[in-house]
PAROZA-22693 format. One record per residue: x, y, z of N, C-alpha, C in turn. Coordinates in steps of 0.2 Angstrom, whole numbers, plus 5000, padded with zeros to 4 digits. Last residue first. Layout:
N
   n.c1   n.c2   n.c3   ca.c1   ca.c2   ca.c3   c.c1   c.c2   c.c3
      X      Y      Z       X       Y       Z      X      Y      Z
...
***
This chain:
271
   n.c1   n.c2   n.c3   ca.c1   ca.c2   ca.c3   c.c1   c.c2   c.c3
   4971   5169   5104    4964    5169    5107   4962   5176   5108
   4980   5163   5090    4979    5169    5095   4972   5169   5097
   4987   5147   5089    4981    5152    5087   4981   5157   5093
   5005   5146   5088    4998    5144    5091   4993   5149   5090
   5019   5140   5081    5014    5145    5081   5008   5142   5084
   5032   5133   5090    5027    5132    5085   5022   5137   5086
   5048   5141   5091    5042    5138    5094   5037   5137   5089
   5065   5143   5094    5060    5141    5089   5054   5138   5092
   5077   5154   5098    5072    5150    5101   5066   5149   5096
   5093   5154   5092    5086    5156    5091   5082   5151   5095
   5107   5152   5093    5104    5153    5099   5096   5155   5098
   5111   5151   5079    5111    5145    5083   5107   5146   5090
   5100   5161   5069    5106    5160    5073   5105   5154   5077
   5092   5155   5054    5091    5157    5061   5098   5156   5065
   5091   5159   5038    5095    5156    5042   5094   5159   5049
   5080   5157   5026    5080    5161    5032   5084   5157   5037
   5083   5157   5008    5083    5154    5015   5082   5159   5020
   5084   5163   4996    5078    5162    4999   5077   5159   5005
   5098   5163   4994    5094    5170    4994   5087   5169   4997
   5100   5150   4992    5102    5153    4998   5099   5160   4999
   5096   5147   4979    5092    5144    4985   5094   5148   4991
   5096   5162   4969    5099    5156    4971   5095   5153   4978
   5083   5168   4958    5087    5169    4965   5090   5162   4966
   5085   5168   4941    5081    5166    4947   5086   5167   4953
   5090   5182   4931    5091    5175    4933   5087   5174   4940
   5084   5195   4930    5086    5191    4924   5086   5184   4925
   5071   5200   4940    5078    5198    4939   5078   5194   4933
   5060   5213   4939    5060    5206    4937   5067   5204   4936
   5053   5224   4951    5059    5222    4946   5058   5215   4945
   5045   5238   4958    5044    5231    4955   5050   5230   4950
   5043   5250   4971    5047    5247    4965   5045   5240   4964
   5033   5254   4979    5038    5259    4977   5042   5256   4971
   5016   5254   4982    5021    5250    4979   5027   5255   4977
   5008   5255   4996    5010    5259    4991   5016   5256   4988
   4993   5248   5004    5000    5247    5001   5002   5252   4996
   4984   5249   5018    4986    5253    5012   4993   5251   5010
   4970   5241   5026    4977    5242    5025   4978   5245   5019
   4957   5241   5039    4959    5242    5032   4967   5242   5032
   4941   5239   5047    4948    5237    5047   4951   5238   5039
   4928   5242   5048    4932    5244    5053   4940   5243   5052
   4919   5235   5040    4919    5243    5040   4924   5246   5044
   4927   5222   5032    4921    5224    5035   4921   5232   5034
   4943   5226   5027    4939    5220    5031   4933   5223   5034
   4951   5231   5013    4946    5232    5018   4943   5226   5021
   4966   5236   5006    4962    5230    5008   4958   5232   5014
   4972   5245   4992    4969    5245    4998   4965   5239   5000
   4986   5249   4983    4981    5244    4984   4978   5245   4991
   4994   5257   4970    4991    5258    4977   4985   5253   4977
   4999   5253   4958    5004    5255    4963   5001   5257   4970
   4994   5241   4947    4992    5246    4952   4998   5247   4957
   5000   5240   4930    5000    5237    4937   4998   5242   4942
   5000   5245   4917    4996    5239    4918   4996   5236   4925
   5009   5256   4918    5011    5250    4914   5007   5244   4916
   5001   5260   4933    5007    5261    4929   5009   5255   4925
   4987   5265   4942    4990    5261    4937   4996   5264   4934
   4980   5270   4954    4987    5272    4952   4990   5267   4947
   4972   5256   4962    4973    5263    4960   4980   5264   4957
   4960   5244   4968    4967    5245    4965   4967   5252   4961
   4953   5237   4983    4953    5242    4978   4960   5243   4975
   4944   5224   4990    4951    5226    4988   4950   5231   4983
   4935   5219   5004    4935    5222    4998   4942   5224   4996
   4925   5208   5015    4931    5210    5013   4931   5213   5006
   4912   5206   5018    4917    5205    5023   4924   5208   5021
   4901   5206   5009    4905    5212    5010   4909   5212   5016
   4897   5194   5004    4894    5196    5010   4897   5203   5013
   4905   5194   4992    4898    5194    4992   4894   5196   4998
   4919   5205   4992    4916    5198    4994   4908   5199   4994
   4925   5214   4978    4921    5214    4984   4918   5207   4986
   4937   5223   4970    4935    5216    4972   4931   5217   4978
   4940   5236   4958    4938    5234    4965   4936   5226   4965
   4947   5236   4947    4946    5242    4950   4944   5240   4958
   4958   5228   4935    4954    5228    4941   4953   5235   4944
   4956   5232   4917    4960    5232    4923   4956   5232   4930
   4950   5234   4905    4951    5227    4908   4955   5227   4914
   4948   5247   4901    4955    5244    4899   4955   5236   4901
   4937   5250   4908    4936    5249    4901   4943   5246   4898
   4939   5242   4924    4938    5248    4919   4938   5246   4912
   4929   5230   4933    4935    5231    4929   4933   5238   4925
   4925   5222   4948    4924    5228    4944   4930   5229   4940
   4919   5207   4954    4925    5210    4952   4923   5216   4947
   4911   5200   4968    4910    5205    4962   4917   5208   4960
   4910   5183   4975    4910    5191    4975   4909   5194   4968
   4918   5171   4977    4912    5172    4979   4911   5180   4980
   4931   5169   4974    4926    5167    4969   4919   5170   4971
   4948   5168   4976    4942    5172    4978   4937   5171   4972
   4957   5158   4972    4956    5159    4979   4949   5163   4980
   4957   5145   4960    4956    5152    4961   4954   5152   4969
   4958   5131   4959    4965    5135    4960   4963   5142   4962
   4946   5126   4956    4948    5125    4962   4955   5129   4964
   4934   5129   4947    4941    5132    4947   4944   5132   4954
   4922   5122   4951    4925    5122    4944   4932   5124   4943
   4920   5126   4964    4921    5119    4962   4924   5118   4955
   4919   5140   4962    4924    5137    4967   4925   5130   4965
   4908   5142   4953    4915    5144    4951   4920   5141   4956
   4895   5139   4956    4899    5134    4955   4907   5135   4953
   4889   5151   4958    4891    5148    4964   4895   5142   4963
   4896   5162   4946    4892    5157    4948   4894   5154   4954
   4899   5180   4948    4902    5173    4947   4897   5168   4949
   4899   5196   4941    4897    5192    4946   4899   5184   4944
   4907   5211   4937    4906    5204    4935   4904   5200   4941
   4905   5227   4931    4905    5223    4937   4903   5216   4935
   4913   5240   4922    4908    5234    4922   4910   5229   4928
   4913   5258   4921    4915    5252    4923   4910   5246   4922
   4907   5270   4919    4910    5267    4913   4913   5260   4915
   4900   5275   4930    4899    5278    4923   4902   5274   4917
   4895   5262   4940    4897    5269    4939   4895   5271   4932
   4893   5247   4931    4895    5250    4937   4898   5257   4936
   4883   5236   4923    4886    5242    4922   4887   5245   4929
   4887   5218   4924    4883    5224    4926   4886   5230   4924
   4886   5201   4920    4890    5208    4920   4885   5213   4920
   4887   5184   4926    4883    5190    4924   4887   5197   4924
   4898   5175   4927    4891    5173    4926   4887   5179   4923
   4915   5172   4920    4910    5176    4924   4903   5173   4922
   4930   5163   4922    4924    5165    4918   4919   5168   4923
   4940   5163   4931    4942    5163    4924   4936   5165   4919
   4941   5171   4947    4938    5166    4942   4940   5168   4935
   4956   5177   4955    4949    5178    4953   4947   5172   4948
   4969   5171   4958    4965    5174    4963   4958   5175   4961
   4977   5167   4948    4975    5162    4952   4971   5165   4958
   4979   5179   4941    4977    5173    4937   4974   5168   4942
   4984   5191   4945    4977    5189    4947   4975   5182   4944
   4998   5199   4949    4996    5192    4947   4989   5190   4949
   5003   5210   4955    4999    5211    4949   4997   5205   4946
   5011   5210   4966    5014    5209    4960   5010   5210   4954
   5001   5211   4976    5006    5217    4975   5010   5216   4969
   4994   5199   4974    4991    5206    4973   4996   5211   4972
   5004   5190   4978    5001    5190    4971   4998   5197   4969
   5005   5193   4991    5011    5194    4987   5009   5194   4980
   4992   5189   4995    4994    5196    4996   5000   5198   4991
   4994   5176   4994    4989    5179    4990   4990   5187   4990
   5003   5173   5003    5005    5172    4996   5000   5175   4992
   4996   5175   5015    5001    5180    5013   5003   5179   5006
   4978   5172   5009    4985    5171    5013   4990   5176   5011
   4961   5175   5012    4967    5176    5008   4973   5174   5012
   4949   5175   5019    4950    5171    5013   4956   5172   5009
   4952   5172   5037    4951    5176    5032   4952   5172   5025
   4952   5169   5052    4949    5165    5047   4947   5170   5041
   4965   5169   5063    4962    5174    5058   4959   5171   5052
   4973   5162   5071    4966    5163    5073   4962   5168   5069
   4985   5160   5066    4985    5165    5070   4977   5167   5073
   4981   5150   5057    4985    5148    5063   4985   5153   5068
   4976   5158   5047    4972    5154    5051   4975   5152   5058
   4988   5164   5043    4983    5168    5046   4978   5164   5050
   4995   5152   5037    4998    5156    5042   4993   5160   5046
   4986   5137   5035    4987    5144    5033   4990   5148   5038
   4993   5122   5035    4990    5126    5040   4991   5133   5037
   5000   5113   5027    4993    5112    5028   4989   5117   5032
   5015   5113   5037    5012    5112    5031   5004   5111   5032
   5017   5124   5052    5018    5118    5047   5014   5118   5041
   5024   5138   5057    5018    5135    5055   5019   5130   5050
   5034   5145   5069    5033    5142    5063   5026   5139   5063
   5044   5159   5076    5038    5154    5077   5037   5151   5070
   5058   5164   5085    5055    5163    5079   5049   5158   5080
   5070   5176   5092    5064    5171    5093   5061   5170   5086
   5078   5187   5095    5081    5181    5093   5076   5175   5094
   5073   5200   5097    5072    5195    5103   5075   5188   5101
   5077   5205   5085    5079    5209    5091   5078   5204   5097
   5073   5197   5074    5080    5198    5076   5081   5200   5083
   5060   5186   5073    5061    5193    5075   5069   5194   5078
   5053   5177   5060    5059    5178    5064   5059   5185   5066
   5042   5164   5055    5043    5172    5056   5048   5172   5062
   5040   5152   5042    5043    5154    5048   5043   5162   5049
   5030   5139   5036    5031    5146    5036   5034   5148   5043
   5033   5124   5027    5033    5128    5033   5034   5135   5032
   5029   5119   5014    5030    5114    5020   5030   5118   5027
   5029   5128   5005    5024    5124    5005   5023   5119   5011
   5034   5144   5013    5035    5138    5008   5029   5134   5009
   5041   5159   5017    5035    5155    5016   5036   5150   5011
   5049   5168   5030    5050    5163    5024   5044   5159   5023
   5052   5184   5036    5047    5178    5035   5050   5174   5029
   5058   5195   5049    5059    5191    5042   5054   5185   5042
   5056   5211   5056    5054    5204    5056   5056   5201   5049
   5064   5222   5056    5060    5221    5062   5058   5214   5062
   5078   5229   5050    5074    5223    5049   5070   5221   5056
   5079   5246   5048    5082    5240    5051   5076   5235   5050
   5075   5258   5043    5077    5253    5038   5080   5247   5041
   5069   5266   5052    5076    5268    5050   5079   5263   5046
   5056   5261   5054    5057    5268    5051   5064   5269   5049
   5058   5243   5049    5056    5249    5053   5057   5255   5050
   5053   5231   5037    5058    5236    5039   5055   5241   5044
   5051   5214   5035    5048    5220    5037   5053   5225   5040
   5055   5204   5021    5058    5207    5027   5053   5213   5028
   5051   5188   5014    5048    5195    5016   5053   5198   5022
   5052   5176   5001    5055    5179    5007   5052   5186   5008
   5045   5160   4996    5046    5167    4996   5048   5170   5002
   5048   5144   4988    5047    5149    4994   5047   5156   4992
   5033   5146   4978    5036    5145    4985   5043   5142   4984
   5036   5155   4963    5033    5149    4967   5036   5149   4973
   5044   5166   4960    5037    5165    4957   5033   5160   4961
   5055   5167   4967    5056    5165    4960   5049   5163   4957
   5057   5182   4977    5056    5175    4976   5056   5173   4969
   5053   5195   4989    5057    5193    4983   5056   5185   4983
   5050   5211   4997    5047    5204    4995   5051   5202   4989
   5050   5222   5010    5054    5220    5004   5052   5212   5003
   5040   5235   5016    5041    5228    5015   5046   5227   5009
   5039   5247   5030    5041    5245    5023   5042   5238   5022
   5027   5255   5040    5033    5252    5039   5034   5250   5032
   5018   5264   5053    5019    5263    5046   5026   5259   5045
   5006   5264   5066    5012    5263    5063   5012   5263   5056
   4998   5265   5081    4997    5268    5074   5004   5268   5071
   4988   5254   5093    4994    5257    5090   4993   5260   5083
   4976   5250   5097    4982    5250    5102   4988   5254   5099
   4967   5249   5087    4965    5253    5093   4971   5254   5098
   4978   5252   5073    4974    5247    5077   4972   5251   5083
   4983   5256   5057    4981    5258    5063   4978   5252   5067
   4996   5257   5044    4990    5253    5048   4989   5257   5054
   5004   5256   5028    5001    5260    5034   4996   5256   5037
   5018   5251   5019    5011    5250    5021   5010   5254   5028
   5028   5252   5004    5026    5254    5011   5019   5252   5013
   5038   5240   4995    5031    5243    4997   5031   5246   5004
   5047   5232   4982    5047    5235    4989   5040   5239   4989
   5051   5216   4975    5047    5222    4975   5048   5225   4982
   5055   5204   4963    5057    5208    4969   5053   5214   4969
   5055   5188   4955    5052    5195    4956   5055   5198   4962
   5054   5176   4942    5057    5179    4948   5055   5186   4949
   5038   5169   4936    5044    5173    4935   5048   5175   4942
   5026   5163   4938    5032    5159    4939   5038   5163   4938
   5015   5171   4935    5017    5171    4942   5023   5167   4943
   5015   5181   4920    5016    5174    4923   5018   5175   4931
   5004   5190   4913    5008    5191    4919   5009   5184   4922
   4995   5185   4903    5002    5188    4901   5007   5188   4907
   4984   5183   4910    4987    5177    4907   4994   5179   4905
   4979   5196   4912    4980    5191    4918   4985   5186   4916
   4977   5201   4899    4982    5204    4903   4984   5199   4909
   4967   5192   4895    4973    5193    4891   4979   5196   4895
   4957   5195   4904    4960    5189    4904   4966   5189   4900
   4954   5209   4901    4957    5207    4907   4960   5200   4907
   4950   5208   4887    4956    5212    4889   4959   5210   4896
   4938   5200   4890    4944    5197    4886   4950   5201   4887
   4931   5209   4897    4933    5203    4900   4939   5200   4896
   4928   5218   4887    4932    5221    4893   4935   5214   4896
   4920   5210   4878    4926    5214    4876   4931   5216   4881
   4909   5206   4886    4914    5201    4883   4921   5204   4881
   4903   5219   4888    4906    5215    4894   4911   5210   4891
   4900   5222   4875    4905    5226    4878   4908   5222   4884
   4891   5212   4872    4896    5213    4868   4902   5217   4871
   4880   5214   4882    4884    5208    4881   4891   5209   4878
   4879   5228   4892    4878    5225    4885   4883   5219   4884
   4875   5225   4909    4879    5228    4904   4878   5225   4897
   4861   5227   4919    4865    5222    4915   4869   5226   4910
   4859   5239   4932    4857    5236    4926   4863   5232   4923
   4865   5242   4944    4858    5243    4943   4855   5239   4937
   4877   5242   4956    4875    5239    4950   4868   5239   4949
   4889   5250   4965    4882    5250    4963   4881   5247   4956
   4900   5248   4978    4899    5246    4972   4891   5246   4970
   4911   5259   4987    4904    5257    4986   4902   5255   4979
   4926   5255   4995    4922    5258    4990   4915   5255   4989
   4928   5258   5013    4928    5253    5007   4924   5256   5002
   4937   5272   5019    4931    5268    5018   4931   5264   5012
   4948   5279   5031    4947    5276    5025   4940   5272   5025
   4949   5284   5044    4949    5289    5038   4947   5286   5032
   4950   5273   5052    4944    5276    5052   4943   5281   5046
   4957   5259   5052    4959    5265    5049   4953   5269   5047
   4962   5244   5058    4958    5249    5059   4960   5256   5056
   4966   5231   5046    4968    5235    5051   4963   5241   5052
   4973   5218   5038    4966    5220    5040   4967   5224   5047
   4986   5216   5034    4981    5215    5030   4974   5218   5032
   4995   5220   5044    4997    5222    5037   4991   5221   5032
   4989   5215   5055    4988    5222    5054   4990   5224   5047
   4996   5203   5055    4988    5203    5054   4986   5210   5052
   5008   5207   5059    5007    5204    5053   5000   5204   5051
   5005   5212   5072    5007    5217    5067   5006   5214   5060
   5002   5200   5078    4997    5205    5078   4999   5211   5072
   5015   5195   5078    5009    5192    5074   5003   5196   5073
   5021   5204   5087    5023    5203    5080   5018   5200   5076
   5014   5200   5098    5013    5206    5096   5015   5207   5089
   5020   5187   5099    5012    5188    5098   5011   5195   5096
   5033   5190   5101    5031    5187    5094   5023   5187   5093
   5032   5195   5113    5035    5200    5108   5032   5197   5101
   5029   5184   5121    5024    5190    5120   5026   5194   5114
   5039   5176   5122    5034    5174    5117   5029   5180   5116
***
């Protein structure tokens, strides 16, 4: 089970890792933005967010880089699904071998390590990262949405106040009632910075416990995403390819078939 605990640490590192060379973006908001300009940019953002349906089949590949006090590694991800759960993820090692496989569904999330032939699962109603003892405001499904460029269910649909940020960006803050009024949105207690094209530049939690930056846009989608937790932990995703299959994946393509001799254990919180 120790190997799987280390694997769980790696999964955690995918999101929030120590990388001293990177620093979270600094948001500076000194004055309110002109109302007309703020509404125009927000309208562009909302039109773009609504256009990118999260219900479509998808497949993507990405590299990710991470450091922890105990290790320094990089790996690759293959992610695919039909838009809604279940989704599949393969974590690949340096030579393309599958280090770990995940299947995420509404009822059960499973992490399987082929080398040790062991798997752990988390039942319905328990966020995978919470079960790992990581009380963070995003889930693995949220990270998949970020990589796909689907923000519809991540950020609020209406804003409270808009401010000038930097030389040309606009930063939007949200009412404390956003969470209760938009229960489907995951991230509401923070600031969302958009450029003049209505594309996300930075999201920052109100308490600065987490921020996300979006860079290298291509056809309206970011190919470089950085996730920061506080001042010490960060992760870098570099999107290599995004595709939209013509037909949905067959159920078997989204299954995670465990060998008969697999030892399946319930995931326990990491202490």
